[in-house]
Residue, then its C-alpha position, 0 to 999 in steps of 0.5 A: m820577332n813573334y815566332g808563334r804567329l810565324i809558325g802560325k801562317a806558316e801552318a796556315i799556307i800548308a793547309t791552305g795549298m793541301p786541297g790542290l797537293y791533294r789533287v795533283l799527288a791523286f791523280i798521279g796515284v791513278q795514273k800509275i795505279y790505272s792508266l793515262s786513259d782512265l786519268g784522263r776520264a777521273a780528272s774529267a770527272f774530276s773538273v766537273a765535280q769542282i765546278l759544282a761545288f761551286f755552289t755544293a760548297i765553295g758558298w757554304t764555307t765562306l759562311i762557316l769562316a765567317r760565322v762560327p770564329a763569332a759564335h759566343c762558346r763552342e757549343d754555338g759554332v757547332q749549332r751554326f756549322y750544322e745549320l749550314v751543312q743543312m744547306a749544303a746537303i740540300s744544294l748537294v742533293a738537287f745538284a746531284v738529280g740534276i748530274v743524274l738527269w744530265a747523263w741521263a741525256f746527255p750521254s757522255e765520256v765522263s761519267g755522271l756517277e763518277t762525278g757525283v760520287i767526286m762532287a759529294g766527297w769534295t762537298f763532305y770534305q771541303v764542309t766538315r774541314h773549313y770548321f777547323v780552318a774557321l777555328r784555325e786548328y792547322r795542325r790538326i786541317i794538316a793531318y787529315d789531309l794526310f789521311l785523306l792521301a793515306a785513304t785514297a792511297a789504300y781506295v786506288v788500290g782496293c778499288h783497281d783491284f776489283g775492276i772499279a773506275a778510277g773515280f771512285p776510290l777518289g770519291l770515297a777517300l774524301l767522303t770517309t775523310g769526311a766523317l772523320i773530321l764530323v765525328n770529331i766536330g761532334r754533335p749539336q745540342k739539337f738538330l733543328r730543321a730546315t723551315t726556309f733555305e739561304f740563299k747567300g751559300l748560294e750566292f757566295g759561290f757564284n762569286n767564286f765562280l765568277s771571281g775564277g771565271v776570267a783566269l779559267s779561261l785564258v787557256p782554252i782562249a789560248n788554245f783557240t787563237e795560239g794553238a795547242h801549242f802555246a795553250g800549254v805553254v799558259s797552263l803552265v804558266v797559270s798552274f804555277s801562278a796558283i802555287c804562288a798565290l797560296i801565300p797571298r790567300a793564306i794571309s787572306l785566310y788567317r785574318l777572317p776569324e779575327l776580322s769574324k770576332l771583330v764584327s761579333a764585337g761591333k768594333s771596326l774592321a779598318d785598322l785589321t783591313s787595312r794591316t791585311a791589305r799591307e801584308v798581301a800587297l808585299a807577299c804579292g811582290g814576292a809572288f810576281l817576282v818568283n813568277v818573273g823567274m819561272v815564265v822566263g825559265l818557261a819561255l825559252y825553254q818550252d818555246a825555244q820553236a816558236r816565238s819566245w817572246y811573245a811567251l815571255i810577255c804574255g806570261l808576265v801579263i798573266c802574272a802581273q793579272n793574278c797578282i792584281s788579283m789578290l790585292g783585292m783579298a783585303q776588301s772582299n774578305v770585308l765582304m765577307v765577313r759582312e755577309a754583303s753576298r749580292a753586293s760582291m755578285a753584284i761586282n764579280l758580276t760588273s767585271c766579268g761582263l766586262f770582260v766577256a762583253t768586250m770580248a764578244v764586241f771583239y770578235a763580231v767585229s774584227g772575226g776572231l781574237n787576239f791574245s794580247f787583247v784578251l790579256a789587256v781587257c783582263i787586266v782592266a776587269t781586273l782593275v775594274r774589279n778592285s776599284m769597286l771592291r775598294r769602294r763597296s767595301a769601304p763604309l762596312l768598314a766602321s764598327s757600327v755596320r751590322p751583316c747586311 
């Protein structure tokens, strides 16, 4: 048994889950030091910042994962990293200006300034962090994440003493950690001024936004169709399913640098993609079994006063949809390392558009929505997406294919 590989995968799982764990622990800290109302405002700003970060950070981290491992030497990898950092900075400035204008035109309880600081911190943290993710240096990543937790605790206590709003210490801690990571990456051999903007980063960010949009919509739809109590049960199911998805996601993330190196060497991706698909399928099966036990518990104890059997069935369907969605990760990786962002965007637009259009037609005809029907359409849209991913990625497995 190759214990080194097993340890590497375990480290990948921990590193993949740390950002989610950070959010939970940071929110608990804000609630304890500040108040529940302060947490509500800070969490709202954080959520908006994370949505915008699909375009300021996540799309660019996708390109970092594809390009840095394919570099011929460390200096070349650092150079490619900084080229993408420039693009992320440009998109960050553009969205920051948009936040300022929106906050000025449409005042709300969610602070535009807090949102902007958190967005800048989250972008800086994610972009720099993914340089080491691309190199599979997971122990170093975990160390940085632990530093982030310590920095957040210090900033939250300090900012509270000075009467500073709760969102600012979160953003400042993220910025501080990003700066530390950047110092460890080092300077590039030469700084290049961006002459053309690469829209692939925004396209990949939009892809991630679309691929997660259907699942993100289930909680508000449940609230609309079944009420707040049922929506609370659904939100717990969705949150726990996301935790169980860490292992399949970590397997997918673990294979990305190896795929990028095969692309750089002009070799076939077929064998590694097939092996990744099998490993992800096994992990999804295990995740579904764990989710079944969790859903049964929630349905019996959280929904004891309502329709427990209906909650149980809906919870199982949601968990199945999440696992089915993850089955397309191996094929999605192929599109990622081939930088086929437009093909990926077309697939996600089609599946998401199918879901939205079907819901709109059903609502127009019946005058309302049925949550069972919503879940059925969600499953169908996910299966359609997986089918399109397999069909579109198949021609890109050959060694002779060059990145799009």
